[in-house]
C-alpha positions in Angstrom: 93.3 99.7 89.9 95.8 100.1 92.6 99.0 101.2 90.9 99.6 102.6 87.5 102.7 104.0 85.9 104.7 105.2 83.0 108.5 105.5 82.9 110.9 107.9 81.4 114.5 106.8 80.7 117.1 109.3 81.9 120.8 109.4 82.0 122.1 110.2 85.5 124.8 109.1 87.8 122.4 108.9 90.7 119.4 106.6 91.1 116.5 108.1 89.2 114.0 106.3 91.4 115.4 107.7 94.6 115.5 111.2 93.1 111.8 110.8 92.0 110.6 109.6 95.4 112.5 112.3 97.3 111.0 115.0 95.1 107.5 113.7 95.7 107.1 112.2 92.3 107.6 108.8 90.8 108.0 107.3 87.4 104.2 106.8 87.4 102.3 109.8 86.2 99.0 108.3 87.4 100.3 107.6 90.9 101.8 111.2 91.0 98.2 112.5 90.4 96.9 110.4 93.3 99.9 111.4 95.5 99.3 115.1 94.9 95.6 114.7 95.5 96.3 113.1 98.9 98.9 115.8 99.8 96.4 118.5 98.7 93.9 116.9 101.1 96.4 117.2 103.9 97.7 113.6 104.2 101.3 113.0 105.0 102.1 110.3 102.4 105.3 109.2 100.5 105.7 107.8 97.1 108.2 105.3 95.9 110.1 105.4 92.6 107.5 103.0 91.0 104.4 104.8 92.2 103.7 103.0 95.5 101.9 105.4 97.8 102.3 104.9 101.5 100.8 106.5 104.6 102.8 105.8 107.7 100.5 104.3 110.4 102.3 106.5 112.9 101.0 109.6 111.0 97.5 108.3 110.5 95.9 107.2 113.8 93.5 104.3 113.7 90.6 106.7 114.3 91.5 108.4 111.0 92.1 105.3 108.9 88.6 105.2 107.4 88.9 108.9 106.5 92.2 108.3 104.9 90.8 105.3 103.0 87.9 107.5 101.7 90.3 110.2 100.6 92.5 107.6 98.8 89.5 106.1 97.1 88.4 109.6 95.9 91.9 110.4 94.6 92.1 107.1 92.7 88.6 107.6 91.4 89.9 110.6 89.4 92.4 108.4 87.6 90.0 105.5 87.2 87.2 107.7 85.8 89.5 109.0 83.2 90.4 105.5 82.1 86.8 104.4 82.1 86.1 107.2 79.6 88.7 106.0 77.1 87.4 105.7 73.6 88.2 102.8 71.3 90.7 105.1 69.5 92.5 105.9 72.8 92.5 102.2 73.8 94.1 101.4 70.4 96.9 103.9 71.3 97.4 102.1 74.6 97.6 98.8 72.7 100.4 100.2 70.5 102.2 101.3 73.7 101.8 97.8 75.1 103.2 96.3 71.9 106.2 98.6 72.1 106.7 97.6 75.8 106.5 93.9 74.8 109.3 94.3 72.2 111.4 96.2 74.7 111.0 93.5 77.3 112.0 90.9 74.8 115.1 93.0 74.0 115.8 92.9 77.7 115.9 89.1 77.6 112.5 88.4 78.9 109.9 86.0 77.5 106.5 87.6 76.8 103.3 85.9 75.7 101.8 86.7 72.3 99.4 89.7 72.6 95.8 89.5 71.7 94.6 91.2 68.5 93.9 94.9 68.6 90.2 94.3 68.5 90.3 91.7 71.3 92.4 94.2 73.4 89.9 97.0 72.8 87.0 94.6 73.7 88.6 93.5 77.0 90.3 96.7 78.0 87.9 97.6 80.7 87.9 94.1 82.1 90.8 91.6 82.0 93.2 93.9 80.1 96.4 92.3 78.6 99.6 93.9 79.8 103.0 93.1 78.5 104.5 93.1 82.0 101.9 90.7 83.3 102.4 88.5 80.2 106.2 88.4 80.8 108.2 86.1 82.9 109.6 88.9 85.0 109.3 88.1 88.7 109.3 91.4 90.5 109.8 89.7 93.9 112.8 87.6 92.9 114.3 90.1 90.5 117.0 92.2 92.0 115.6 95.7 92.6 118.3 97.4 90.6 117.7 95.1 87.6 113.9 95.7 87.9 114.5 99.5 87.9 116.7 99.1 84.9 114.1 97.1 83.0 111.2 99.4 84.1 113.2 102.5 83.0 114.1 101.0 79.7 110.6 99.6 79.0 107.8 101.9 80.2 104.7 100.3 81.6 101.8 101.9 79.9 99.5 101.1 82.8 101.5 103.4 85.0 100.4 106.5 83.0 96.8 105.6 82.3 94.4 108.2 83.6 97.2 110.7 84.4 96.1 113.0 81.6 93.4 115.6 82.1 
């Protein structure tokens, strides 16, 4: 699980993504947990609006790359362990969030495949989990970044928040 995130819509005249990244947070609560963990461990990392965490290779010498990778794995393990402990009831809540995101994506003009049943979602959650964004026709590479931010802000990705809660 490399990146996770949840979004919050906000009304602002400036770019909420840039504001989030410059403040050391993103629209991904789970990535924020990992970012803070790495900072607390002394690593000089940055976080993008959508939860991408980067360590500048100039700041992390080759001799320390293994140590950084271990720290990163430890920080992500906190989030992943929380998700691994989800009960079927909590997974059903995530399913409801995915359904809401699917409807939002459709309202944004995207096509989204039919979701699995709730039981099938619960049964496959810890394996090949269905996600509305992955089931949509959004192309994050070809989509203009401002349009992608608009969609991501309007339609929160449940996966971005999974494991952020304590």
